C-alpha positions as CSV (number, residue, x, y, z in Angstrom):
1,M,4.1,1.2,-26.5
2,P,4.0,3.5,-23.1
3,I,1.8,2.5,-20.2
4,E,-0.1,5.5,-18.7
5,I,-1.8,5.5,-15.1
6,Q,-5.2,7.1,-14.9
7,P,-8.2,7.4,-12.9
8,M,-11.5,5.1,-13.8
9,T,-14.4,7.2,-13.4
10,T,-17.1,6.5,-16.1
11,E,-19.5,3.7,-16.3
12,D,-17.7,2.2,-19.4
13,D,-14.5,2.2,-17.1
14,H,-16.6,0.2,-14.5
15,H,-17.7,-2.2,-16.8
16,H,-14.2,-2.6,-18.1
17,F,-12.9,-3.1,-14.6
18,V,-15.3,-6.0,-14.1
19,R,-14.8,-7.7,-17.4
20,L,-10.7,-7.5,-16.7
21,S,-11.3,-9.1,-13.3
22,L,-13.4,-11.8,-14.4
23,T,-10.7,-12.6,-17.0
24,A,-7.9,-12.2,-15.0
25,F,-8.8,-14.3,-12.0
26,K,-9.5,-17.9,-13.2
27,T,-7.9,-19.7,-10.2
28,G,-7.1,-19.2,-6.3
29,I,-8.7,-17.0,-3.9
30,G,-9.6,-14.6,-6.5
31,A,-11.7,-16.9,-8.5
32,L,-13.5,-17.8,-5.3
33,V,-14.3,-14.2,-4.5
34,L,-15.1,-12.9,-8.0
35,H,-16.6,-16.4,-9.6
36,P,-18.9,-17.8,-6.8
37,R,-21.1,-19.0,-9.4
38,P,-18.9,-20.1,-12.1
39,H,-21.8,-21.7,-13.8
40,D,-23.4,-18.4,-14.2
41,P,-21.0,-15.7,-15.5
42,S,-23.6,-13.2,-16.0
43,A,-24.9,-13.2,-12.3
44,D,-21.2,-12.9,-11.4
45,F,-20.9,-9.7,-13.7
46,T,-23.8,-8.1,-12.2
47,M,-22.7,-8.7,-8.6
48,N,-19.2,-7.4,-9.2
49,L,-20.5,-4.3,-10.9
50,Q,-22.9,-3.6,-8.1
51,R,-19.6,-3.8,-5.7
52,V,-18.0,-1.1,-7.8
53,H,-21.2,1.1,-7.5
54,D,-21.6,0.3,-3.7
55,S,-18.0,1.2,-3.1
56,L,-17.9,4.5,-5.0
57,Q,-21.1,5.6,-2.9
58,T,-19.6,4.9,0.4
59,D,-18.9,7.9,2.7
60,P,-15.3,9.1,1.7
61,A,-14.6,9.9,5.3
62,V,-15.0,5.8,6.0
63,E,-13.7,4.5,2.8
64,D,-12.2,6.3,-0.1
65,A,-12.3,3.8,-3.1
66,R,-10.1,4.9,-6.0
67,Y,-10.2,2.8,-9.3
68,I,-6.9,3.0,-11.5
69,K,-6.2,1.8,-15.1
70,A,-3.0,1.2,-16.8
71,T,-3.7,2.0,-20.5
72,D,-1.4,1.4,-23.5
73,T,-1.1,5.1,-25.0
74,D,-0.6,3.9,-28.5
75,T,-3.8,1.7,-28.9
76,G,-5.9,2.9,-26.0
77,A,-6.3,-0.5,-24.6
78,V,-6.7,-0.9,-20.9
79,V,-4.1,-3.4,-19.9
80,A,-4.4,-3.4,-16.1
81,A,-6.7,-2.0,-13.3
82,S,-6.8,-2.0,-9.7
83,K,-8.6,-0.8,-6.6
84,W,-7.0,1.1,-3.6
85,L,-9.0,1.8,-0.4
86,F,-7.8,5.1,1.6
87,Y,-8.1,5.3,5.2
88,P,-6.1,8.3,6.0
89,N,-7.8,9.1,9.4
90,G,-8.2,5.5,10.4
91,N,-11.3,3.9,11.7
92,S,-13.2,3.9,14.5
93,E,-14.1,0.2,15.9
94,E,-17.6,0.7,14.8
95,N,-16.3,1.5,11.1
96,L,-13.8,-1.5,11.4
97,D,-16.7,-4.0,12.2
98,K,-18.6,-3.0,9.0
99,I,-15.6,-3.0,6.8
100,L,-14.3,-6.2,8.0
101,A,-17.6,-8.2,8.2
102,V,-17.8,-11.7,6.9
103,P,-20.6,-11.8,4.2
104,A,-24.0,-13.2,5.4
105,S,-24.6,-16.6,4.0
106,G,-26.0,-16.3,0.3
107,S,-25.3,-12.8,-0.1
108,D,-23.1,-12.1,-3.1
109,G,-22.7,-15.6,-3.9
110,Y,-21.0,-16.2,-0.6
111,E,-21.1,-19.9,0.7
112,D,-20.6,-20.9,4.2
113,R,-17.7,-23.1,3.0
114,F,-15.7,-20.0,2.1
115,G,-15.8,-18.9,5.6
116,P,-12.1,-19.9,6.6
117,I,-10.6,-17.5,3.7
118,Y,-12.8,-14.6,4.7
119,E,-12.2,-14.9,8.3
120,W,-8.5,-15.2,7.7
121,L,-8.4,-12.1,5.3
122,M,-10.7,-10.3,7.9
123,Q,-9.1,-11.1,11.1
124,T,-5.5,-10.7,9.9
125,R,-6.3,-7.2,8.4
126,R,-7.9,-6.4,11.9
127,E,-4.9,-7.6,13.7
128,I,-2.2,-5.8,11.9
129,M,-3.8,-2.8,10.9
130,G,-6.8,-2.3,13.4
131,T,-7.9,1.4,13.5
132,R,-4.6,2.8,12.2
133,P,-4.5,4.9,9.0
134,Y,-3.6,3.0,6.0
135,V,-3.9,2.5,2.2
136,Y,-5.5,-1.0,1.4
137,M,-4.9,-2.8,-2.0
138,A,-8.4,-4.4,-2.5
139,I,-7.7,-5.8,-6.0
140,L,-5.2,-5.6,-8.7
141,M,-5.2,-7.4,-12.2
142,T,-3.4,-7.4,-15.5
143,D,-4.8,-8.7,-18.7
144,P,-3.4,-12.2,-19.4
145,A,-2.5,-10.8,-22.9
146,H,-0.3,-8.0,-21.4
147,H,1.7,-9.6,-19.0
148,R,5.3,-8.4,-18.3
149,R,4.7,-5.2,-19.7
150,G,5.1,-3.2,-16.2
151,A,1.5,-2.3,-15.8
152,A,1.2,-3.7,-12.3
153,A,4.4,-2.3,-11.4
154,K,3.3,1.3,-12.2
155,M,0.0,1.0,-10.3
156,V,1.9,-0.2,-7.2
157,Q,4.4,2.7,-7.8
158,W,1.5,5.3,-7.9
159,A,-0.2,3.9,-5.0
160,A,3.4,3.9,-2.8
161,G,3.7,7.7,-4.0
162,E,0.2,8.3,-2.6
163,A,0.9,6.7,0.4
164,D,4.1,8.5,1.0
165,R,2.4,11.8,0.3
166,L,0.0,11.0,3.2
167,G,2.6,9.5,5.4
168,I,0.7,6.2,6.1
169,P,1.7,2.5,5.6
170,S,0.2,0.3,3.0
171,Y,-1.5,-3.1,3.4
172,S,-1.6,-5.9,0.6
173,E,-3.1,-9.4,0.4
174,A,-0.8,-10.9,-2.6
175,S,-0.4,-13.8,-4.6
176,P,3.3,-15.6,-4.4
177,Q,3.7,-14.1,-7.9
178,G,2.4,-10.6,-7.2
179,R,4.4,-10.4,-4.2
180,L,7.6,-9.8,-6.1
181,V,6.0,-6.7,-7.7
182,Y,5.3,-5.2,-4.4
183,E,8.7,-6.1,-2.9
184,R,10.1,-3.7,-5.6
185,W,8.3,-0.7,-4.0
186,G,9.2,-1.5,-0.5
187,Y,6.5,-4.2,0.7
188,R,7.3,-7.0,2.9
189,T,5.9,-10.1,3.7
190,V,4.6,-10.5,7.5
191,R,2.2,-13.5,7.0
192,R,1.4,-16.4,4.6
193,K,-1.3,-19.1,4.4
194,T,-2.0,-21.8,2.2
195,F,-5.6,-22.5,0.9
196,E,-6.4,-26.0,-0.7
197,M,-8.9,-25.1,-3.4
198,G,-10.4,-28.4,-3.2
199,E,-12.0,-27.7,0.5
200,F,-13.9,-24.9,-1.2
201,G,-15.6,-26.9,-3.9
202,R,-13.0,-26.0,-6.5
203,E,-11.6,-29.6,-7.1
204,G,-8.6,-29.8,-9.5
205,M,-7.8,-26.1,-8.8
206,E,-4.3,-25.3,-7.9
207,D,-3.8,-24.6,-4.1
208,D,-3.3,-20.9,-3.4
209,V,-1.1,-18.8,-0.9
210,S,-2.1,-15.6,0.6
211,C,0.9,-13.3,1.3
212,I,0.1,-10.6,3.8
213,M,2.2,-7.5,2.9
214,I,3.1,-4.3,4.7
215,R,5.1,-1.2,3.4
216,E,5.9,1.8,5.5
217,P,5.8,5.3,4.4
218,R,9.0,6.7,3.2
219,A,9.8,10.3,4.6
220,G,10.6,12.8,2.2
221,A,9.6,10.8,-0.8
């Protein structure tokens, strides 16, 4: 059952992307960001679909959002998906302030107690990448029923090839499990931070580790 990488361009693709993200992220930071209202899954679906629409309407000169799917060519099933943001010309300080702004309290289900997570993610990306050109892995997920089929690796390979073609570095915020996939394609961990989920209202949820990873472009790739 071969896996093929394709762009996600239709409204059905966007709906599938959101459904897959809500299925794949049940714990950790991903669950907080995508499921801020676990008691209201319909509201979370609507919120995440709006995020997709908003990112596609952004000026490409500021944020080039590419949604990618991994499809089982025998069945047509989408087994994994990802979103990558390309900044081939870097960013001005003004754009950086916009891109890395912590959400306002109450927007998109954001709660003030989530602040330490957002501040860590945004400040770390600002300190490491700043206004430089780079590719940012915004989200990558695999359908739990299709783990260990190499779909995630194929998407990382695709993005690495695009970064090499542009001659720019890549930046990722990976889980300890996902870190192994990125390492296969030249990423290295530069920072780590553990978050106790109980501090963010998710008692009983396993603690999460954010692995900040960088990949330098490969000349002649």
